C-alpha positions in Angstrom: 53.2 -4.0 87.9 50.3 -6.0 89.5 48.7 -5.6 92.8 47.7 -8.4 95.1 44.0 -9.5 94.9 44.1 -11.5 98.1 46.4 -12.5 101.0 49.3 -14.7 99.9 51.8 -17.2 101.3 54.6 -15.3 103.0 58.1 -15.4 101.5 59.8 -14.9 104.9 59.1 -14.7 108.6 58.7 -11.0 109.1 58.6 -9.5 112.6 54.8 -9.2 112.2 54.4 -12.9 111.3 56.7 -13.9 114.1 54.7 -11.9 116.6 51.4 -13.4 115.3 52.7 -16.9 115.6 54.1 -16.3 119.1 50.7 -15.0 120.2 49.0 -18.1 118.9 51.4 -20.9 119.6 54.5 -19.8 121.6 57.7 -21.7 120.9 56.4 -23.4 117.7 58.1 -22.7 114.4 55.9 -22.5 111.3 57.1 -24.2 108.1 56.1 -24.5 104.4 53.8 -27.3 103.4 53.2 -28.2 99.7 49.6 -28.1 98.5 48.5 -31.3 96.6 44.7 -31.0 96.6 42.4 -33.9 96.3 40.2 -32.8 93.4 37.3 -35.1 94.2 36.8 -33.4 97.6 34.9 -30.2 98.5 37.0 -27.0 98.6 38.1 -25.6 102.0 36.9 -28.6 104.0 40.3 -29.5 105.4 39.3 -31.4 108.5 37.0 -33.8 106.8 39.4 -34.2 103.8 42.3 -35.1 106.1 40.3 -37.3 108.3 39.1 -39.4 105.4 42.6 -39.6 103.9 44.1 -40.8 107.3 41.4 -43.5 107.4 42.4 -44.7 103.9 46.2 -44.2 103.9 47.3 -43.9 107.5 49.4 -41.1 108.9 47.8 -38.5 111.1 46.0 -35.2 111.0 47.9 -32.2 112.2 45.9 -29.2 113.4 47.1 -25.6 113.3 47.0 -22.4 111.3 47.7 -21.3 107.8 49.6 -18.1 107.8 48.8 -15.4 105.2 49.8 -11.9 104.5 48.9 -8.9 102.5 52.3 -7.2 102.5 52.5 -4.0 104.6 48.7 -4.2 105.4 47.9 -7.2 107.6 48.9 -10.8 108.5 46.3 -13.5 109.3 46.1 -17.0 110.7 43.4 -19.4 109.4 42.3 -22.5 111.3 43.6 -25.5 109.2 44.6 -29.1 109.1 47.2 -30.9 107.0 48.2 -34.6 106.6 51.3 -36.0 108.1 52.1 -39.1 106.0 53.5 -42.4 107.4 56.7 -41.4 105.7 56.9 -38.2 107.7 55.9 -35.8 104.9 53.5 -32.9 105.6 51.0 -32.3 102.8 48.0 -29.9 102.4 45.3 -32.0 100.7 42.6 -29.3 100.6 41.4 -27.6 97.5 41.3 -23.8 97.7 39.3 -21.1 96.0 42.6 -19.7 94.6 45.4 -21.8 93.3 48.3 -21.9 95.9 51.5 -23.9 95.6 52.4 -23.9 99.3 51.1 -22.7 102.6 53.0 -21.5 105.6 51.7 -23.7 108.4 51.9 -23.2 112.2 51.1 -26.4 114.2 49.2 -25.8 117.4 49.4 -28.5 120.0 46.9 -26.8 122.3 43.8 -27.0 120.1 41.6 -29.7 118.7 38.7 -29.9 116.2 35.3 -30.8 117.6 33.3 -30.0 114.5 33.2 -26.2 115.1 35.5 -23.8 113.2 37.6 -21.2 114.9 37.7 -17.6 113.8 40.8 -16.3 112.1 43.4 -14.3 114.0 44.3 -11.0 112.2 46.9 -8.4 113.0 46.9 -5.0 111.3 50.2 -3.5 110.1 49.0 0.0 110.0 46.5 2.3 111.8 44.2 2.6 108.8 40.5 2.8 110.1 39.3 0.8 107.2 41.2 -2.2 108.5 39.4 -2.2 111.8 36.1 -1.8 110.0 36.9 -4.7 107.7 38.1 -7.0 110.5 34.8 -6.2 112.3 32.7 -7.1 109.3 34.6 -10.4 109.0 34.1 -11.2 112.7 30.4 -10.4 112.3 30.1 -12.9 109.4 31.9 -15.5 111.5 29.5 -15.0 114.4 26.4 -15.1 112.2 27.4 -18.2 110.3 28.3 -20.1 113.5 25.4 -18.9 115.7 23.8 -21.6 117.7 23.7 -25.1 116.1 25.1 -23.7 112.8 28.6 -24.0 114.3 28.4 -27.8 113.6 26.9 -27.5 110.2 29.0 -27.9 107.0 28.5 -27.1 103.4 25.9 -24.6 102.2 23.9 -22.9 105.0 20.5 -21.3 104.3 19.4 -18.2 106.2 16.0 -16.7 106.3 14.2 -13.5 107.4 16.2 -11.1 109.5 19.3 -13.3 109.4 19.3 -13.4 105.6 19.1 -9.6 105.6 21.8 -9.4 108.2 24.0 -11.6 106.1 23.5 -9.6 103.0 24.4 -6.4 104.8 27.6 -7.9 106.2 28.6 -9.3 102.8 28.1 -5.9 101.2 30.3 -4.3 103.9 33.0 -7.0 103.4 33.1 -6.4 99.7 33.1 -2.6 99.8 35.7 -2.5 102.6 37.8 -5.2 101.1 38.3 -3.2 97.9 39.6 -0.4 100.0 41.9 -2.7 102.0 43.4 -4.1 98.7 44.1 -0.5 97.7 46.3 0.0 100.7 49.0 -2.4 99.8 51.9 -1.7 97.4 52.5 -3.0 94.0 54.2 -6.4 93.9 57.9 -5.7 94.1 60.7 -8.1 93.4 61.3 -8.8 97.1 57.6 -9.3 98.0 55.8 -12.7 98.0 55.0 -14.1 94.6 51.3 -14.3 93.6 51.4 -18.0 92.9 51.8 -18.8 96.6 55.1 -20.5 96.3 56.5 -18.9 99.4 59.3 -17.4 97.3 60.0 -13.7 96.6 58.7 -12.6 93.2 62.2 -11.9 91.9 63.1 -15.6 92.1 59.7 -16.9 91.0 57.2 -15.7 88.5 58.5 -12.2 88.7 61.6 -13.4 87.0 59.5 -14.0 83.9 
């Protein structure tokens, strides 16, 4: 049996996911959105990708949160945008670092994008101290990379001197703690989310093979 190497698309709305979504956008129901990435665009630049696509093909940008989980360990919401086509279809156009078939998307009518990213929401599903440490390191990286005018910069960011040293220390902590976090979750069972990101349970997806 394999273990997860990253958070994945949930296969169901667990109580933890329901609680996270209610904390962020009360009364809004998340739904699955197919990922059809535009290969000629930069990875993970959803807001710019969707904006350019709307200008070319119409429709509208919908802002909200991608919902991810590492089963039994934590759930997470990532600031994100998808395309709502003129025909009424929701599509995730953004290339990702890891291939994903679908995302679980929570629209949020109370936020907008002004060029600055928003930090992820994370909710631990256990009292493991390493989770708090890892979340803290991720928050520290977000603060550093969006410090001052950098919040409006996109693409590769160059740091120098003390900030470069600070970044390297944070990255080392994230990597070391992240390996420990991955060790907390169970092996992928038949009723847990499939690794491919289909939003299906493994038993009825790639686990069937």
